[in-house]
N, C-alpha and C positions, 0 to 999 in steps of 0.2 A: 867599427862600423859594418853594417849587415850587408851582405853583399848584393841585394837588388839594390838597396839606397845607392851603392857604391859603385853600381853599375848606371844608374840612372844619372849620378851626377859625374860619371865620367866619360859616360858616353854621350851625353844629349845636354846638360845645360854647364858643363864647362867646357868643350866645343863651340856652343853657340856664343856664350860671351865671347871668349880669347875671338873668335871671327869677327864679332861686332868691334871688340877694342882694335883687332887687326884693321883694319877697314880705315876708320876713323884715323887708326895711328898712320898710315900710308896714304891718308889724303890729303891729312892734314898737314904730318910733319917729313916724312918721306919726299913728298913729291916736290913740296917747296924746295926740299937741300938738294934734289936732283936737278931739277928748272937754276939753280944756281952753279952750281958744277959746270955745267952743260952751258950755262951762260960767258963764264970766266974761262969755261976750254974753245968755245967757238965763237968768243967775241962775236955774239948776237944780244939783241933786246927780248928777251920772252919774261911776260909777265905772270903768264900761268897755264897750267896744262888745259883750258878747256878752251873745247872747239864748239863755236855758236850752231847750231841745226834750226830749222824751220821745223815750228812743232808740227809731226805728221799728226794724220785722224787716226781716230779710230779704225781697225781692218778687220771686218768678223774672224778672217784667218790665223790672224795671232792672238784676237780676244780667245779663240778657242782652243789656240795652243795653250794660251797662258790659264786658264782655264782648268784644260786636263795637266799639267805638271801640279797645280795647287791641288787639285785630287789627287796624285801621285804621289804627292808629299805631305800630304794628311795620312792617306792610307800609311806610307811608311814609319812616320812619330805615333799614330796609334798601333802600329805592328808591334813597333819595339817598345812602347812603355806598356803594351798586355804583356809583352815576355819578360819583362826586366819589372813588373810588379806580383807583389805580391797578393792572391784573391782571396785571402782568409780576412785579410784588413779591411776589403768591401762589399763581401757578402756577409748578411748576418745565417747566423750558424742553421737557422732551420734551410735558409735557400741551398747552404754548402752541402748539406745532410741529405737533401731531396734530390738534387745532381748527383750524389754520390750515388744513392739507392738506385735510380735510375741506370747510371753506370756511363752519365755524358760527362763530356769534359766540362766545368764551369767557365771556361778561357774562350772557347769556341760558341756559346750559347746564350 
């Protein structure tokens, strides 16, 4: 396997898939098992770990924070993908040659 593809798979794809699987595994399997063990130990009746909350309206501050986090996450993912992928696969030979003739790095233009 090529090193760029290996970095892309091991650095981006596998952690993403494993984190989703872990979240589903914990929420659907481990949390009910923990609650059953807690019920047996403490002799109380718990049905689930859900805490009901009243829905809160959208606040501009929270919306702005989420937007900033989303932008930073996007920049991080794009920068890691730019460094992991080989540009010769995506640029035509003429475009790559014109960048090299001008002395520019094609990753940043």
